[in-house]
C-alpha positions as CSV (number, residue, x, y, z in Angstrom):
1,M,-50.6,50.1,-49.0
2,S,-46.9,50.8,-48.3
3,N,-45.9,47.1,-48.0
4,A,-47.7,45.9,-51.1
5,P,-45.8,43.0,-52.8
6,L,-43.8,44.0,-55.8
7,V,-45.0,42.5,-59.1
8,D,-42.9,42.3,-62.3
9,L,-45.3,43.4,-65.0
10,S,-42.9,42.5,-67.8
11,V,-42.9,38.8,-67.2
12,H,-44.0,36.8,-70.3
13,H,-43.0,33.3,-71.3
14,K,-42.2,33.3,-75.0
15,P,-43.6,30.2,-76.7
16,V,-40.8,27.8,-77.5
17,D,-42.8,24.9,-79.0
18,F,-46.1,23.9,-80.5
19,S,-47.5,23.1,-77.0
20,D,-46.7,26.6,-75.8
21,R,-48.3,28.2,-78.9
22,I,-51.5,26.2,-78.4
23,A,-51.6,27.3,-74.7
24,L,-51.0,31.0,-75.6
25,G,-53.6,30.9,-78.5
26,F,-56.2,29.4,-76.2
27,T,-55.5,32.0,-73.5
28,K,-55.8,34.9,-76.0
29,M,-59.1,33.6,-77.2
30,L,-60.5,33.5,-73.7
31,R,-59.1,37.0,-73.1
32,F,-61.0,38.3,-76.1
33,C,-64.2,36.7,-74.9
34,A,-63.7,38.3,-71.4
35,D,-63.0,41.7,-72.9
36,T,-66.0,41.5,-75.2
37,F,-68.4,40.4,-72.5
38,F,-67.3,42.4,-69.5
39,A,-65.5,45.4,-71.0
40,K,-64.3,47.5,-68.0
41,R,-66.6,46.0,-65.4
42,Y,-63.6,44.5,-63.6
43,G,-65.4,43.5,-60.4
44,H,-67.9,41.4,-62.4
45,R,-65.1,40.1,-64.6
46,A,-63.2,39.0,-61.5
47,I,-66.2,37.0,-60.2
48,V,-66.5,34.9,-63.3
49,L,-62.8,34.5,-64.1
50,E,-61.9,33.7,-60.5
51,T,-64.4,30.9,-60.6
52,V,-62.6,29.5,-63.6
53,A,-59.2,30.2,-62.1
54,A,-59.9,28.0,-59.1
55,V,-60.4,24.9,-61.3
56,P,-56.9,24.2,-62.6
57,G,-55.3,23.9,-59.1
58,M,-57.9,21.4,-58.0
59,V,-57.6,19.4,-61.2
60,G,-53.9,19.3,-61.1
61,A,-53.8,18.3,-57.4
62,T,-56.3,15.5,-58.0
63,I,-54.5,14.0,-60.9
64,N,-51.0,14.3,-59.3
65,H,-52.4,12.8,-56.1
66,L,-53.7,9.8,-58.0
67,K,-50.5,9.5,-59.9
68,A,-48.4,9.5,-56.7
69,L,-50.6,6.8,-55.2
70,R,-50.4,4.6,-58.4
71,R,-46.6,5.0,-58.6
72,M,-46.1,4.9,-54.8
73,Q,-43.7,7.9,-55.0
74,D,-43.4,11.4,-53.6
75,D,-45.2,14.2,-55.3
76,K,-42.3,16.7,-54.8
77,G,-44.7,19.1,-53.1
78,W,-46.9,19.7,-56.2
79,I,-50.2,18.6,-54.6
80,R,-50.0,21.0,-51.7
81,T,-48.9,23.8,-54.0
82,L,-51.8,23.2,-56.4
83,M,-54.3,22.8,-53.5
84,E,-53.2,26.1,-52.1
85,E,-53.6,27.7,-55.5
86,A,-57.2,26.5,-55.8
87,E,-58.0,27.7,-52.3
88,N,-56.4,31.1,-53.0
89,E,-58.4,31.6,-56.2
90,R,-61.6,30.6,-54.3
91,M,-60.8,33.3,-51.7
92,H,-60.4,35.8,-54.6
93,L,-63.9,34.9,-55.7
94,M,-65.4,35.2,-52.2
95,T,-63.8,38.6,-51.9
96,F,-65.1,40.0,-55.2
97,I,-68.6,38.6,-54.6
98,E,-68.7,41.1,-51.7
99,V,-67.5,43.9,-54.0
100,A,-69.6,43.3,-57.1
101,K,-72.8,41.4,-56.4
102,P,-73.3,39.0,-59.3
103,T,-76.5,39.1,-61.2
104,L,-78.7,36.0,-61.8
105,F,-77.4,35.9,-65.4
106,E,-73.8,36.0,-64.2
107,R,-74.4,33.2,-61.8
108,F,-75.7,31.1,-64.7
109,V,-72.6,32.0,-66.8
110,I,-70.5,30.9,-63.8
111,L,-72.3,27.6,-63.6
112,A,-72.0,26.9,-67.4
113,V,-68.4,28.0,-67.8
114,Q,-67.2,26.1,-64.7
115,W,-68.5,22.8,-66.0
116,V,-67.3,23.2,-69.5
117,F,-63.9,24.4,-68.4
118,Y,-63.5,21.7,-65.7
119,L,-64.1,18.9,-68.2
120,A,-61.9,20.5,-70.8
121,F,-59.0,21.2,-68.5
122,F,-59.2,17.8,-66.9
123,A,-58.9,16.2,-70.4
124,L,-56.1,18.5,-71.3
125,Y,-54.2,17.7,-68.1
126,L,-54.5,14.0,-68.9
127,I,-53.3,14.5,-72.4
128,S,-50.5,17.0,-71.7
129,A,-49.8,18.3,-68.2
130,K,-47.1,20.6,-69.6
131,T,-49.6,22.3,-71.8
132,A,-52.1,22.5,-69.0
133,H,-49.7,24.3,-66.7
134,R,-48.6,26.5,-69.5
135,V,-52.2,27.5,-70.1
136,V,-52.5,28.5,-66.4
137,G,-49.2,30.4,-66.6
138,Y,-50.6,32.4,-69.5
139,F,-54.0,32.8,-67.7
140,E,-52.2,34.3,-64.8
141,E,-50.1,36.7,-67.0
142,E,-53.5,38.0,-68.3
143,A,-54.8,38.2,-64.7
144,V,-51.9,40.4,-63.7
145,I,-52.6,42.7,-66.7
146,S,-56.4,42.8,-65.8
147,Y,-55.8,43.7,-62.2
148,T,-53.2,46.3,-63.2
149,H,-56.0,47.9,-65.4
150,Y,-58.4,47.6,-62.4
151,L,-55.9,49.6,-60.3
152,A,-55.8,52.3,-62.9
153,E,-59.6,52.5,-62.9
154,I,-59.5,52.9,-59.2
155,D,-56.7,55.4,-59.2
156,E,-58.3,57.5,-61.9
157,G,-61.7,57.6,-60.1
158,R,-63.6,55.5,-62.6
159,S,-64.2,52.7,-60.0
160,P,-65.0,53.5,-56.4
161,N,-62.3,52.7,-53.9
162,V,-64.7,51.1,-51.4
163,P,-63.6,49.7,-48.0
164,A,-62.1,46.2,-48.2
165,P,-64.6,43.4,-47.3
166,A,-64.0,41.8,-43.9
167,I,-63.2,38.5,-45.6
168,A,-60.4,40.1,-47.5
169,R,-59.0,41.9,-44.5
170,H,-58.9,38.7,-42.6
171,Y,-57.4,36.5,-45.3
172,W,-54.6,38.9,-46.3
173,K,-54.2,40.3,-42.8
174,L,-55.0,43.8,-43.9
175,P,-55.6,46.7,-41.5
176,D,-59.2,47.8,-40.8
177,S,-58.5,50.9,-42.9
178,A,-57.8,48.8,-46.0
179,T,-59.6,49.6,-49.2
180,L,-60.4,47.9,-52.5
181,R,-57.2,49.2,-53.9
182,D,-55.2,47.3,-51.2
183,V,-57.2,44.2,-52.0
184,V,-56.4,44.4,-55.8
185,L,-52.7,44.8,-55.0
186,V,-52.5,41.6,-53.0
187,V,-54.7,39.7,-55.4
188,R,-52.5,40.8,-58.3
189,A,-49.5,39.6,-56.3
190,D,-51.2,36.2,-55.8
191,E,-51.7,35.9,-59.5
192,A,-48.1,36.8,-60.3
193,H,-47.0,34.0,-57.9
194,H,-49.3,31.5,-59.6
195,R,-48.0,32.7,-63.0
196,D,-44.4,31.9,-62.1
197,V,-45.1,28.7,-60.3
198,N,-47.2,27.2,-63.2
199,H,-44.7,28.3,-65.9
200,G,-42.1,26.6,-63.7
201,F,-44.1,23.4,-63.5
202,A,-44.5,23.5,-67.3
203,N,-40.7,24.0,-67.7
204,E,-39.9,21.2,-65.3
205,I,-42.2,18.8,-67.2
206,G,-40.7,19.9,-70.5
207,G,-37.1,19.6,-69.3
208,Q,-36.5,23.3,-69.5
209,P,-34.6,25.3,-66.8
210,V,-36.5,26.5,-63.7
211,D,-35.3,29.5,-61.8
212,A,-36.9,29.5,-58.4
213,A,-35.3,32.8,-57.5
214,K,-37.6,34.5,-60.1
215,I,-40.9,33.4,-58.6
216,A,-42.9,36.4,-57.5
217,P,-43.3,36.6,-53.7
218,Y,-46.6,35.3,-52.2
219,P,-48.5,37.7,-49.9
220,V,-49.1,36.6,-46.3
221,H,-52.4,34.8,-45.9
222,A,-54.4,33.9,-42.8
223,D,-54.0,30.4,-41.4
224,E,-57.7,30.0,-40.7
225,L,-60.1,30.8,-43.6
226,D,-63.4,30.4,-41.8
227,I,-64.7,33.7,-40.4
228,A,-68.1,34.9,-39.3
229,A,-70.1,36.5,-42.2
């Protein structure tokens, strides 16, 4: 895809305090589990991980919504941003379900992991919103790496470059000739955007500088998500 969004693959937030180190260590542990369980089955990995990835945005939006109501103050746009992130990650899931059909066992894993992660992340956000956003920032750093590896698998012929699902073509406004490779490119760009936004949120909470100019560009998405199956 000639107009694929550029993604800076070198971005990594270096831990500056104990909170950051906890977030990075937790992320590396989950990455090890994903690598062990899925190996190079990137389509199936995406199905489970995107289910998890759609949780933080909804949790953050809910807690910030309630906080804004309690304090009777503006949310500075955080709620809409986090809701969009949750919706975007859900669309990633819906796309990869069409690419790699989940098995009954993987559906069970999704159910179990989602409940455990939701409760854990909700508790973490209440205890330390900064750490929670840093965790998501590191999650998305790993997602960018995973999708870069997925692209290599496709380019080197180890994963078939099948036609892009209709839901993906609609959501990212891709041409009818789009392939899985085009989908992975825009999904990776989405993850890079979420990476930079969440690191920015963590920095803002922690009183660290936020450079809006360095936030990765967000691919264009459809205004209406509901399409005929």
